[in-house]
N, C-alpha and C positions, 0 to 999 in steps of 0.2 A: 894390058898388064902382061908383063913378060912371064915366061914359063917358071923361072925361079921364084918370082914374086907370088905367082899363083900357088906354087908348092908350099912356100912359107906361109901363105894365108891359110891354106887347108890344114897344115900342121898346127898352126896357132888356134884355129877355130876348134880343132878337136882336143887340144891339150891345155889351153890357157883360158880360164874362166873370164878374166878381165878383158882379154881381147875379144872373146865371143860376145860379152855384154856390150862392149863398145861398138862392135860390128852390128849387132842387132839394133842398137840405138841409132846408129848412122842410117841403117835401112829404114827404120821407122820415120826418122826426120825426112829422108828423101821422099817417102810416100806422102807424108803430111804436106810437104812443099808442093809436090806434084798435084795433090788433091785441090790445093788452093788455086792452081791454074794461073793463067796470065793476069787475071783480075787482081790477084794478090801480090803482084810483082812489086808495087810501090808501098805495100803495107809494111809498117814497122815490125809487126810480128813475124812476117816472112823474112825480113832482114835478120832478125834475131835468130830464127831457126837456121838460116843459111850460115850464120857465123858459128853457131853451136855445132852444126854439121861439119864445118871446116875444121874446127878445133879437134873434133873427134877423128876426122880423117888424118890430121897431122899426128895424133897420138898413135893411130893404127899404123901409119907409115913408119914412125920411129920404132915401134915394136917389131914390125916386120924387118926393118933394117938391122936391128940388134939381133934378131933371131937368125937372119941370114949370115951376119958376121960371125956369130957364135958357131953356126954350123960349118962355116968355111974354116974356122980355126981348129976344128976337131979332126 
């Protein structure tokens, strides 16, 4: 992650409840997927978790991009 992205993430984590909740959910899904280990790789529930995690990651990235663009405009 680049320095400006890290700064945007830290700002959003401290100031945006929705971003913080999505980030926590993303971390939770990551831990859940890792706990299933290699044996769960072909499991449909793991695929569902990975898709959900990716959707959240996309939302987080969009929020960070918007935040960075807003900060640059000021």
